N, C-alpha and C positions, 0 to 999 in steps of 0.2 A: 270095513262097513259102508254101507249108503245109510243116510240120516230117515230116508223112506221107509228102510224097513221097520222102524219103530213107531210108523203112524198106526192108529185105529180111528174108528168111528167113534163121536161123543157127541150124544144128543146134549144142545144148551141148557135143557132142563136138568141135568145133573149135575149142575155146578152149584155146590152150596153157596147161601149168601149168607148165612148164619149157622152157628153151632147148635146142636142139640143138647137140650138141658135134661139131667143133669150130663155133664161131659162123658163121664164113662159109660154113659147109653149108647151111644154110638155104634153102628154095627162095626164087626171086624171079621174079615174073611182070612180064614185061614188058608194058608197055601203050601202043601207041603212039594218036596222033590217027585217029578213025575206028573204032577199035576193034581194030585188029590185036594178036593176044595171041600171046605166046611165053613157054614155060616153061624156066626157066634156074633156076641157083642164085647165090646171092650172090656167089660167087668169080668169077662171069663177069662182074661190074660192069665193069672196065676194057675189055672187048672192046666197051662202049655209049658211051664217053667218046674223047673227041678228045684230041690235044696241042695245047694252050692254053687248055682248059678249065680252069675252077675248081671244085673241091671243096670246099664249106663244111660243118662240122659245129660241134655246140654243144659246147663243154669244160663244161657246169654239171657237178656231181659231187652226187648225192642223199645227203641227210641223213636219219638214221633219224627219220623225223619224225612217226611215230604212237606218242602217249605215251597211259598208263592213268594214271588216277588216282581219287580220289575227291573229291566236291565236298563242301563243308564250312560249313555256315550254320548262326547260333545259334538254337537252338530256344525254344520260349515259356517254358519254364521253366529256360533257362541251361543246358540240352543240348545237344552239337553234332550235328546232322542231316546224315548221309554218305548219298551216292549215288553209286555207281560210275560215271564218264565216262570217255570217250575223246575224243582230242583228234588231229585230222590237222591240222597245222601247213600253214599255206598260203603267207602273205607276210609277210617281216620289215618291221616299220613303224617300227622303231627298236631302237637294241641291246639294250633289255629288252622290245621288245614285238613281238607277231607275233600275226596273224588267223590262225585256225583254225576249222574246221568241227569243231562239237563233237556228240556222241552223250551223252544225249539232250538235243538242244538246248531241246524245250520245258522241260525241269525246271532251266536254268541262269538265273540273274537277274543284271543288273549289281551288283556288290560282293560277289558270291560268291567264297570261297576255294577254289581248285584244289591239293591236294597230288598230285601225280605221284609216280612210285616212287623211295624212297632210292636213292644212287649206291651202286654195289657195291664201290667203291675209293676212296680218298683222293685221286684224280689230278686233282681239280677245284682246287686250291689251297686257300690258307686261308679264303676268304671261303666257298666252297661247303663244305669240311668243317664251317664253324663251325653251318651250316643243316643239313646233314646229309641236305637232300631237296631235291626243286624244288617250289618254290612260286608262284603265279600269282595275281594277282585278275583278276575279269570286269570290264572296263573298259567294255564296250560290246556291244551286240548288232545284228546286221544279218539279213540274210535267208538261208533257205537253210542255217538253223543256223550262221553265220560269227559268231563272237565275238572280240572284242580282249582278247587276254590279256597284263597286264604282269607280266614275271615280276620275283622278288626277285634274281635275278643279271641281270648285264650282259656284253656283249661277248663276250671269249673263256670267262669264268667261265660264261657261258650256252651258249655252244656246246659245250664240254665236257660240260654236266650233260645237254644233251640225247643226244650221242652217248653216253653213257653209260645212260642208265634209257629211249631210244627204240628202236622198231624199225623196219625196214626197211619203209616203207609200201609195201605191195603194193597194185597195183589190186583195189577189190572184187570184180571177177570172177574172180580168182584166189584172193584171201583168203577168199572165202565157200566155197572148195572143198579148201582146205589152210590150215594154219598157216605163218609165216614161218620160217626157217630160217636156220641159219649159211651154208648153200651161196647164200642170196638176197643176202648182203652183198657177194658178187664178182658173182653172175649179173645183179643189177638195177643194174650200173655199166657204163658203158662204158672203153672203153681212152683215150677223149679226154678223162676225167673230171678237172678240174683245180681248179674252183672252187665250194666248198662253197654250198648255195643251196637245191637242188631238192628238193622232196618227191613229184617223180614223175621217173622216168628219160625221157630221150628217146631212145625206145626203136628208132629206126632204126638209132642207132649202135650197138646192142647186137651188130648183125652183124658189125662189123668187127674184125679182127686186124691186129698188126702185120706179117702176110705180105701180107694185102689192101693194108695202106696202101702197101707197098713197091712193089706189083706197079702199084697208082693212080699211084705218083709216076714209075716206069719209062717210064710210058705217056706222061711229058710233062705230066700234070695237077698244077697246084697243088694245095696244100691251105691252107685257111683256118680258123682258130677264131673263134667268136662264143660269146657268154655269153647263154643266158636261163634264169633261173630259174624250173621249171616249178613251178606252184601245184597244189594239190588239187583247183582249180575245173576243170581238164581233164576229170575224171570225170563231173561234175556232168550230168543229162540234160537234154535241151531241153525243159522243161514246157509252153514256149506253143505253142499251136497255128499261130500263122503264126510264122515263122521270124524277122520283123523284131521280135518281140515279148521275144526272147532277149537277157538281159544276160551279156555276158564280164565273168569278172574280171580284173584287171590281174597282171601279172606283169612283174618286173622285167628288164630286159636292156642287154646294153652290144656295142656295132659299135665299136672304135677306129679312130682317123682312119687307121692304117698299113694295116686290111684294110679300110675303106672307098676308100683309093685304089687297093689292089691288084684288089678287083673291079672297080673305073673303069675300070683298065686294061684287065684280060683281056675286057670288053666293046667297049672301043674297038678292040680288036685282033681281034674276032670272034669269041672264045670265048665259051663258055656257062658261065653260073651254076649248078652243081648242088648243091643242097641235101640233105642228109641229116636228113630228118626235118621234120615240120611246126613244129618248134620254131623250127629255122633259118630255113625260109621265114618265117614270122609276123614276126619280129624285122629280116631283111632288107629285107621289104617296107614294115615301120614307120619303116624307116631313109631309105627310099627316095622321093625328090620324083616329082611328075606329070612332071618332065623327065625321068626315070630314072636319074638321078645318085643314087649310095649315099652318105650322110653320115653322118658319127659320131653314135652313139647313144648316150646313157645315163640310162635311165630307165624308166619305167612303159610298158606296152604294153598295151593291151585290143582290140588289131584281130580283128573278128570278118569271115571271108572265105568269101563265098557266091556262089553263082553270078550272073554279073554283073560279078563286080571286074574289073578290069583289072589285070594282073599287070605289076608294074614294072622287079622285079629278076632273076626266078628262071625258068630255061628248063626245068630238069630235076629231077623232084622222088623221092628216093627215100625209101617210106614204108612201114610197118606197115600191117595190114588194122584196120579200125577199126570201132566200135559202129555199130548201125543208129540212124538218127535224133540222130546226133550232131554236134557242130560240127565235127569232124576228117573225117567222111565228108562234108561240106558243103564242107568247103576242097577235099579231091581232086577232089568233083566242079564246083566251080568251077574247078578247074586242068584237069583232063582232059576234063570235059564228064560230067555227071549220067546221060544214055544209054551212054556209054562205061565209066564205071564201075560201073555197076548189071550191067552184061553181064560186066565184068571180075570183080566179086564173085561174080555168079553162078556164073562159070567156073571160081574159087577154090574155093568150096562143093563143086562136083559133083566136082574132082579132088583133094580133100584139102586144100589149104593149111591150116595152122595161124593163127588168129586171135590177134591181141591184143598185149599187149606181149613175150611170150615165142613170138611165132609168128613166120612168114615173113615177107617184104617183098615190096615190088612197086615199080618202077621207070615212073615216070609222066613223058611226054613234055607238055608244054603245048600245048593245043589253040589253033589260032589263033584 
């Protein structure tokens, strides 16, 4: 299929810059197989669930993964040449190593030293205080501005330093319109957030409140957590003309043995697996075999779901509205049907739904 097949018109004013309050008052477009559409709100979600269903959410926590700094390089006469740079952390490769998307990527070379902003307090422990800053060395360069950074700090010291000098990594379509602020530290985090590691929020989960979760459980629906640390590659555009030419960046995820067993039991009893967000869906599909059995999973996944994919684990998907020609719009088109999703998105644009990370939600039922 061609990437252009997944294009659609989206006015700029449909991009949400802040979430609605309360979170579960966002609009919810219910999309049924064959194109049946229903306008509801997120608080109505229990109406579409059945006793015995399983709700699966991603319990990753977003870290302040956007780092501003200075590239340092020896000059021809011994002086230090500096250039302002920005790093968006992507994937943790080792206790002291992250891959990151760097700007300006063309001016970064292997061996460069990067000095990120100095910590604001002495909360990092003796090793960090002795350095007084967060420094790294560029160890490798890849495609799309992706570089490998080996930091001078490691493990918990590095985690604390990143929390101290980084800012929340707002998606580029929001960051281009306004700066990150203190409110984003809570707005861009789900109520499920437990395990540090994501550099982007699993945004469908942003709609949930404790009251909504309690209503879902009263409905007789069980809730289960999986962990997928979302990488910055989720925002990369698809540049290939043919969908098959796009390469996904890997992300780390985990499905516990307990969760796998519980979901297999739900399906065996006739219940449905309802995923909150494409991150949960991609992880569960990675953990499920051709036989439809969910297995424990611990490691990286780079699964790329496009129309023609046969879903193994997931029956219903709650997700936000995605970018034109993005891998996520391709995924929802595989799940509910391309023509169905084009019609749903046209309806959403026409009736004023809010798009992207801080926008409204949709509830998709899998096409046969």
